[in-house]
C-alpha positions as CSV (number, residue, x, y, z in Angstrom):
1,M,-98.0,106.2,5.8
2,S,-101.4,104.2,5.5
3,R,-101.9,100.3,6.2
4,L,-102.9,100.0,2.7
5,D,-99.8,101.7,2.0
6,Q,-97.3,99.3,4.3
7,L,-98.7,96.1,2.9
8,K,-98.1,97.6,-0.7
9,K,-94.5,98.3,0.2
10,H,-94.2,94.3,0.5
11,L,-95.6,93.5,-2.5
12,R,-93.3,92.1,-5.4
13,P,-94.1,93.0,-9.3
14,G,-95.0,89.4,-11.2
15,R,-95.3,87.5,-7.9
16,V,-98.2,85.4,-7.2
17,Y,-100.0,85.5,-3.6
18,R,-102.4,84.1,-1.9
19,R,-104.5,85.6,0.6
20,E,-102.4,84.2,3.6
21,D,-99.3,85.6,1.9
22,L,-101.1,89.1,2.4
23,A,-102.7,88.4,6.0
24,Q,-99.1,88.1,7.4
25,W,-98.5,92.2,6.3
26,S,-102.9,93.1,6.5
27,K,-105.1,92.9,9.7
28,S,-108.0,93.6,7.3
29,V,-107.0,91.3,4.3
30,D,-110.0,91.2,2.8
31,R,-110.5,94.9,2.5
32,H,-107.2,95.5,1.6
33,A,-107.3,93.0,-0.8
34,R,-110.3,94.8,-2.2
35,E,-109.3,98.0,-2.0
36,L,-106.2,97.1,-4.0
37,L,-107.9,95.1,-7.0
38,E,-110.3,98.6,-7.1
39,Q,-106.8,100.5,-7.9
40,G,-105.4,98.0,-9.9
41,V,-102.4,97.0,-8.0
42,L,-103.6,93.4,-7.7
43,T,-105.4,91.2,-10.1
44,K,-107.7,88.5,-9.2
45,L,-106.2,85.5,-10.5
46,R,-109.2,82.4,-8.8
47,S,-110.7,83.2,-5.3
48,G,-107.8,83.8,-2.7
49,L,-105.2,84.2,-5.2
50,Y,-103.8,87.1,-6.5
51,Y,-101.3,88.7,-8.8
52,Y,-99.2,91.7,-9.1
53,P,-98.6,92.3,-12.5
54,E,-95.4,93.8,-13.8
55,T,-95.4,96.1,-16.3
56,S,-93.3,96.1,-19.7
57,V,-93.4,98.8,-22.3
58,F,-96.2,96.4,-24.2
59,G,-98.4,96.6,-20.7
60,Q,-98.7,94.8,-17.9
61,V,-97.3,91.0,-18.3
62,P,-99.4,88.1,-17.6
63,P,-97.7,86.2,-14.6
64,D,-95.3,83.3,-15.4
65,D,-97.8,79.8,-15.4
66,A,-94.6,78.3,-12.7
67,E,-95.6,81.2,-10.4
68,I,-99.3,80.4,-10.7
69,V,-99.1,76.9,-9.9
70,K,-96.2,77.2,-7.0
71,S,-98.4,79.5,-5.2
72,F,-101.8,77.5,-5.7
73,L,-99.6,74.0,-4.4
74,R,-97.7,76.1,-1.8
75,E,-94.7,74.5,-3.1
76,D,-92.4,73.6,-6.0
77,D,-92.6,70.6,-6.3
78,F,-94.1,70.1,-9.2
79,L,-93.3,69.5,-13.1
80,L,-95.2,71.9,-15.5
81,T,-95.7,71.0,-19.2
82,S,-98.6,70.4,-21.8
83,F,-99.2,68.1,-24.7
84,N,-97.3,70.4,-26.9
85,A,-94.2,69.7,-25.6
86,Y,-94.5,66.6,-27.9
87,N,-94.2,68.5,-31.0
88,S,-90.2,68.6,-30.1
89,L,-89.9,65.3,-30.6
90,G,-90.5,65.5,-34.1
91,V,-92.8,62.6,-33.8
92,G,-96.0,63.7,-35.8
93,T,-97.9,65.5,-33.1
94,T,-98.7,69.1,-34.6
95,Q,-101.6,70.0,-32.8
96,F,-101.8,72.8,-30.7
97,Y,-103.1,72.5,-27.1
98,N,-104.6,75.3,-24.8
99,Q,-104.1,73.3,-21.6
100,S,-101.1,72.9,-19.0
101,I,-100.5,69.6,-17.5
102,V,-99.1,69.5,-13.6
103,Y,-97.7,66.8,-12.7
104,N,-97.7,67.0,-8.8
105,H,-98.2,65.2,-5.0
106,K,-101.2,67.0,-4.2
107,R,-103.5,67.9,-6.7
108,H,-106.1,66.3,-9.1
109,G,-108.9,68.1,-11.3
110,V,-108.6,70.5,-14.2
111,F,-108.4,74.0,-12.8
112,T,-108.8,77.6,-14.1
113,L,-106.4,80.1,-13.0
114,G,-105.7,83.7,-14.0
115,G,-108.0,82.5,-17.6
116,R,-105.7,79.9,-18.2
117,T,-106.8,76.0,-17.7
118,F,-104.6,73.8,-15.8
119,E,-105.0,70.2,-15.4
120,F,-103.4,68.8,-12.3
121,R,-102.2,64.8,-12.0
122,R,-101.3,63.5,-8.8
123,K,-98.4,61.6,-9.5
124,P,-96.3,59.1,-7.1
125,R,-93.3,60.4,-9.3
126,F,-92.2,62.7,-12.2
127,P,-88.6,64.0,-13.0
128,K,-87.2,67.8,-11.9
129,K,-87.3,68.9,-15.6
130,L,-88.6,67.8,-19.2
131,T,-86.1,64.9,-20.5
132,Q,-86.4,63.6,-24.2
133,E,-86.5,59.9,-22.6
134,F,-89.6,61.3,-20.3
135,L,-92.0,62.9,-23.2
136,V,-91.5,59.4,-25.2
137,V,-93.0,57.7,-22.3
138,D,-95.4,60.6,-21.6
139,L,-96.4,60.6,-25.1
140,L,-97.1,56.8,-24.9
141,N,-98.8,57.2,-21.7
142,N,-101.1,59.6,-23.1
143,L,-101.5,58.4,-26.7
144,Q,-105.1,57.7,-26.8
145,E,-105.9,61.7,-25.3
146,L,-103.9,63.5,-27.9
147,A,-106.1,64.9,-31.4
148,E,-103.4,63.1,-33.9
149,D,-103.9,59.6,-35.5
150,E,-102.7,56.9,-32.5
151,D,-101.1,54.1,-34.7
152,S,-98.8,56.8,-36.6
153,V,-98.0,58.8,-33.4
154,R,-97.0,55.2,-32.1
155,A,-94.9,54.4,-34.8
156,R,-92.9,57.5,-34.9
157,A,-92.1,57.6,-30.8
158,L,-91.3,53.7,-30.7
159,A,-89.1,54.9,-34.1
160,K,-87.8,57.7,-31.8
161,L,-87.1,56.0,-28.6
162,Q,-84.8,53.5,-30.7
163,Q,-82.6,56.9,-31.2
164,L,-82.3,57.7,-28.0
165,N,-80.3,56.3,-25.0
166,A,-82.0,53.0,-24.3
167,A,-81.1,52.7,-20.8
168,A,-82.1,56.3,-19.7
169,V,-85.8,55.2,-21.9
170,R,-85.9,51.8,-19.9
171,R,-85.4,54.4,-16.3
172,A,-87.7,56.7,-17.8
173,A,-90.1,53.6,-18.5
174,R,-89.9,52.1,-15.2
175,Q,-90.0,55.1,-13.2
176,F,-93.4,56.8,-15.2
177,G,-94.3,54.6,-17.7
178,K,-98.1,52.8,-17.5
179,V,-97.3,49.0,-17.4
180,S,-98.9,48.6,-21.0
181,T,-96.1,51.7,-22.1
182,Q,-93.6,49.8,-20.0
183,K,-94.0,47.0,-22.4
184,L,-94.3,48.7,-25.2
185,V,-90.7,50.2,-24.6
186,E,-89.1,47.0,-23.6
187,Q,-90.1,45.0,-26.5
188,T,-89.4,47.9,-28.4
189,L,-85.9,48.2,-26.8
190,S,-85.3,44.6,-26.9
191,H,-85.3,44.0,-30.8
192,V,-82.5,46.7,-31.0
193,D,-80.4,45.4,-28.7
């Protein structure tokens, strides 16, 4: 069995690999990576980042965004979201955004990985998963970046947060909100109490 075949034996469909992941199974990692790219076994997502495509009846399945980000950051402590998530709140956001946002502790900036755009935002804290309370606070934090009318979305978002659990919204605002967002949430909820 050739060294290249031995390397292929370790690869799993649907996984994203960094160059150093491949180096643990190959002494000639750059040559082997190039050969696997030429054979179509691997797809290059970015310099030093490769995807072993999973195949379905419709052809190759694109890599999972979370798998890409996990390999890129070399950890799974991040929150992957998008401004599109605000649409689920029913506050009048209807635009489609073609960029994912990654809250994390390591990276900051916009990166293209596998043909998709990810904006990495370094944050001291973020939740493990999306909640409605976090989404309302995050929407208020990012209101100026949205394509919709700022005043009407703000008014509907404030009405929405009054329908949610006040203690959970206050906690989300304290943990994840900008100072202006924290004040806005407190002013709005103080009228409800």
